[in-house]
C-alpha positions in Angstrom: -80.8 -57.0 50.0 -77.2 -57.8 50.3 -74.8 -60.2 49.0 -73.2 -62.1 51.9 -69.6 -63.0 52.2 -70.3 -66.5 50.4 -71.9 -64.8 47.3 -75.4 -65.8 48.7 -78.9 -63.7 48.7 -81.8 -64.8 50.3 -85.0 -64.8 47.8 -87.9 -63.4 50.1 -90.5 -66.0 50.9 -93.5 -64.2 49.0 -91.3 -64.6 45.8 -90.3 -68.1 46.4 -93.8 -69.1 47.0 -95.3 -67.2 43.9 -92.7 -68.9 41.6 -92.8 -72.3 43.4 -89.1 -72.3 44.2 -88.8 -75.1 46.9 -85.7 -76.2 48.8 -83.6 -78.2 46.2 -85.4 -76.5 43.2 -82.7 -76.1 40.2 -82.3 -72.7 38.9 -80.2 -71.2 36.1 -78.6 -67.6 36.4 -78.3 -65.6 33.2 -76.6 -62.3 32.9 -78.7 -59.9 30.5 -76.9 -56.3 30.1 -76.7 -55.3 33.7 -79.2 -57.6 35.3 -79.3 -61.1 36.5 -82.3 -63.4 35.6 -83.2 -66.4 37.6 -85.1 -69.3 36.2 -86.2 -72.7 37.3 -84.4 -75.3 35.2 -87.7 -77.7 34.6 -90.8 -77.9 36.5 -91.1 -81.6 36.1 -87.2 -82.1 37.5 -88.4 -82.2 41.1 -91.0 -84.7 40.5 -88.5 -86.8 38.4 -86.0 -86.6 41.2 -88.5 -87.6 43.9 -89.6 -90.6 42.0 -86.2 -91.7 41.7 -85.1 -91.2 45.1 -88.2 -93.4 46.4 -87.8 -96.0 43.6 -87.0 -99.5 45.2 -87.4 -98.1 48.6 -90.7 -100.5 49.5 -90.0 -103.0 52.4 -93.2 -105.1 51.4 -94.9 -106.4 48.3 -98.5 -105.0 48.4 -101.2 -105.4 46.1 -103.1 -102.3 45.2 -106.2 -103.3 47.3 -104.0 -104.1 50.4 -102.6 -100.4 50.0 -106.4 -99.1 49.7 -107.3 -100.8 52.9 -104.3 -99.6 54.9 -105.1 -96.0 53.9 -108.6 -96.4 54.9 -108.4 -98.1 58.3 -109.4 -96.0 61.4 -106.5 -94.9 63.7 
């Protein structure tokens, strides 16, 4: 693995999958002696960001039973 001219590296897909590192995942780098440790900042952080991004985006006000009916309709 090499560092590119922008100082970036690519984390192999199998490692990203094993650790649940999705695009947009916040990570923290820490230097310990002569190694670099990468940690996810918070496993709940992504969920909080997703909820914040969609909050207030609904175009209609639907009751729960109306939503359930829409999700169960045949195509």
